[in-house]
N, C-alpha and C positions, 0 to 999 in steps of 0.2 A: 485799664484797657490793654487788650492783648493785640499785638502787631505780629504779623506774620510775613516773612519775606519770601517771595516767589521769584522764578526766572524773569517774569515779565514786569515785576514791581513789588508791591506790597499791599496788604490790607489790614485795617485795624477795626476790631469789633468795638462799636461805639455804645450799643446797647443790646442785651439779649434777654427775652422773657420767653415764657412758654408759648406766647401768642405771635412773636415776631422777632426779627433780628435785624440790626441796623449796622452797616459796615461803610467806612470810608475806604475806597479803593483808589490806588495810584498805579496807572500803566505807564511805564517809561516809554520814550519815543521809540518807535519801531517795535514795541511789544504788543502782544495780543493773548488773550486767554484761550483756552481749548474751545472747540466747538463742542457743545455739550447740551445735556437736558437733565431735568430732575423730575423725580416721581412724586416727591412730597412737599414741594414748595414752588411758589410763583415769586417773581421779583419785579420791583420797580426801580429803575435806574434814573438818576437826576444827575446830569453833567453840571459840575460847578466850576471846572477849569479846563480849557482846551476844547477839542472837538473830537467826538467818538465816531468810529465807523462800526456800526452795529450790523451783524448778520443774524436775521431772524427767520427760521425756517426757510433758509436759502436766499432770502431777499436782503440786499445791502441797503442800509440806511444811514444817513448822516444825522447825529444828534449833537447840537451845539450847546453851549454854555446857556443854563437856565432851561432847557428843554429836558423832557423825560421820556422814557419808552418803557411799556409794560411787557414783561416776558411771562406768558401763561405757563401753566402747568404742562410739563412734557414738551414745550416748545424748544426746538433746537436753537441755540443761540451762541454768539460769540461777540466780543467787544475787542476793538483794536485802536491803537493810537499810531496814526500815519504822520502825526505832526512832529514838530522839532522841540516841543516842550512837554512836560508831563501832563497826562490826561488825569483828572480827578473827578470821580463820581461818587454819589451816595447810593447805596444799594439798600433797599428795605425788602426783606424776605418775609412772606406770609405763608402759612401753610400748617402742616401737622409735625414737621420735623426739619430741623435746620443744620444737621451735621454735614461735614465735608465729604462723608461717605456716600452721600445721596448726589453725587456727581457721576453721571454716565458720559464719559469722553468718547466722542466720536472721531476727533481728529485733534492732534496736539503737537505743537512746534517742539516739545521738550521731552518727547518719547514717554509720556505718561498715559497714553491711550490704552 
């Protein structure tokens, strides 16, 4: 398994095939991923620990432990941890390509946009 550290936390690739990719993502308290979209993949997020604040096409939603949210192709999205403990969620990507270079950043707290 490959684990990558990011300014907001880390992700671990649990499974990768030609049809899908599964990641375990940890977002530190106060952390959030960039506001972004993808051309070649959609995502389904299931929160397993903590509470997520998800922005999906400009609309803010709370996703709690055991709940999930679907991120359609080209939908603008972001996930944040406004809690005091780690947020952990499982991301299942489906589509035609799963590389990290299919991220179009609109806004980023870490100057990666």
